[in-house]
N, C-alpha and C positions, 0 to 999 in steps of 0.2 A: 567532521573530524572531532575526535575526543579532546576534552580539555585537560591539559597537564599543568600541574602546579607543584611548587615546592613549599612545604610548611617548615619554617625555621623552628628547631626544637630547643635551642639554648642561646645564651648570650643576650646582648642588649636588644636584639631584634626578635627575641623569642615570641612566637605566635604570629609573626608576619607571614603573609602568603605571597609568593612570587608566581604570578600567572604567566606561564611560558607561552611565547608566541610560536606560530608555525615557522619553521626555518631555524636560523641561528640566534642563540641567546648567549651573550657574554656576561659572565659573573666575575666580579673582582672589586677591589677597593677604589680603582680609578673612577673619576667622575664620568668618564666617557663610556663606562660599562652600561650594558642594558639594565643590569641589576647591581646596584652599589651595595656592598656588604661592609659594614663598619666593624671590622675585626682585624687586629694587627697580625693575626696568623694567616690572613688571607692575602694573596699576592694581588698586585695592581690589576693584572689580567690573569685570573686564576684558571678558569676553564671555560669551555664552550659547550653549551647544551643544544643539540640539534633535534628538533621535533618534526616528525613526518606523520603521515596518515597511519603508519604501521609500527613505529617505534620511537623511543626517546634514547638518544646516545649522548654520552659524556666524553669530551676530549680535553685532556689536560693541556694547558698552554705554557708549559715550562715553569710551573709554580714552584716556590721554595719548599713548602711543606707538603706538597702532593695532593692528589685527588683520590678519594677512597669511596668505594661502594660496599656497604656492609663489612667494614673493617678490612677490605681487600683493596690494595693500591692498584689503580688502573691508569693507563695512558689513553686508551680509546676503547670504550665498552658500552654495551647497552645497559640501561638501567630500567628496571621494571617497577610496576605499581607496588607501592608499599616498602620498597627498599630505601635505605638511609644513605644519603650522599654526605660525605664529610670533606670540607675544604679547610685545611689547617685543623683548627679545633672546633670549627663551626659545623653543626649537624643540621640536616634538613631532610624531611621525608617526601618522596615523590608520591603524589596522588593523581591518578588518572581517572577522570569521570567520563563515562560513555556519553556520546552525543544523544540529545533528545530528538527523536524523529516523530513529528506529528503528522498523522495521516488524516486529511480532511474527510468528513463523512460523505459517502456517495449520495447524490440526490436520489430521492425516491422516484421510481418510474411512475409516470402518469397513470392513474387508474382508468380503466376502460369503463365507459358509461353505456348502459343499455338504452337504445333509441328505438324509434318506430319509423316505419315507412310513411310516405305521404298519405296513404289510405288508412293509416292507423294500425296496421298489422305490425307485430314486433319484428325488429330487425336483428340480425345476427350481431352479437357484441364485437366480433372480430371483423365482420364485413357489413358495415352499416347500410349498404345498398341492397342487401339480399335478405329475404324473409327468413326469420328464425322458425324452424319447425321442431326443434328439440330443446328441452329444458332440463337442467340438472336438478335432481331432487334434493341435492345436498346444499349447493351454494346459490341456486336460483338463476344462474346465468343461462342465457338462451343462445342457441347456435344454429347455423345452417348445417346441412348434412356433411359438408366438407371438413368441418372443424372437429367433429367428435371422433373418438377412438373406438374401433370395433374389436371385440373379442369373440372369436368363433368358439362355440362350445360343442361338446359331443352331441351327435345327432343332427348336426346341421344348423342348430340354433345359434344365435349370436346376441351379444349384449353391447350396448353403446355406453361409453364412459366420457365424462367431462374432461377436457384437456387441462383444466386448471386445478381441480381438486380430486379427480378420479371418481366422483360420485356417479351414480347411474343416471342416464339421460332417458327421458320419456317424451313422447310427442307433446307439443304445446296444446293446451286446451283449445278445442275448436278445430284442430287438424284431424279430420276423420280418416283420411287415407293412411294406410300403413306405410311406414317409412321403408323405402327400399334403397339398398346400396347400389349406386351407379358406378360406372367405370371412372377411373381416375381422369381420363380425358374429358368426360362429360362434366365432372365436378370442377375441373380446371376452367372450363369455358364459362361456368357460372361466376367464378371469382375474378376472372380476367377478361374484360371486354375489349376485344381488338377490332376496331372499325376497319372494314374493307371497302374499297372504292373501286368500281370497275373502271378500267381505263377506256378512254374513248378510242374507237377504231378509226384509224386514218386511212383514207383511200390513197 
């Protein structure tokens, strides 16, 4: 919720700031008021200021000298940021400060680390249990065939691209066989190992 306050512009309390609370605020000379104003032109219970999330309203409480907003006498009216409220001869300006909203920084995602298989062969950076057969020439990451993106060119040729930086991918050094694109189902079985167990036949 925005912070609303009244800054007194004249009289003995000139310069004082009345920080209004959410809900009802009673202004007047009476000691029981939420904000006590030491001015003989102000009534004991002069006015009520109601602060909500959306507006600030002023309601006169039957004061002797009246309640005014920018030299216009009011009984019940909304007062806006920068307008001058006058109770008797006492003037004060409304200042509404927007709420400060702090957004905590999002945690950085954990960086993927290139690993190797038990036999020393490079592992796919996304699937540590699968051999990496392609390496990005731009960022150096190594992938299995299922991870790279394929672009088909005119003439039946195709090029493979890194999913992280879109750099061109080439076979990892030592991989002699030409990389072939397999079916989606075949690649899926490489990345998801589903154990099957034959059920025992009961006579």
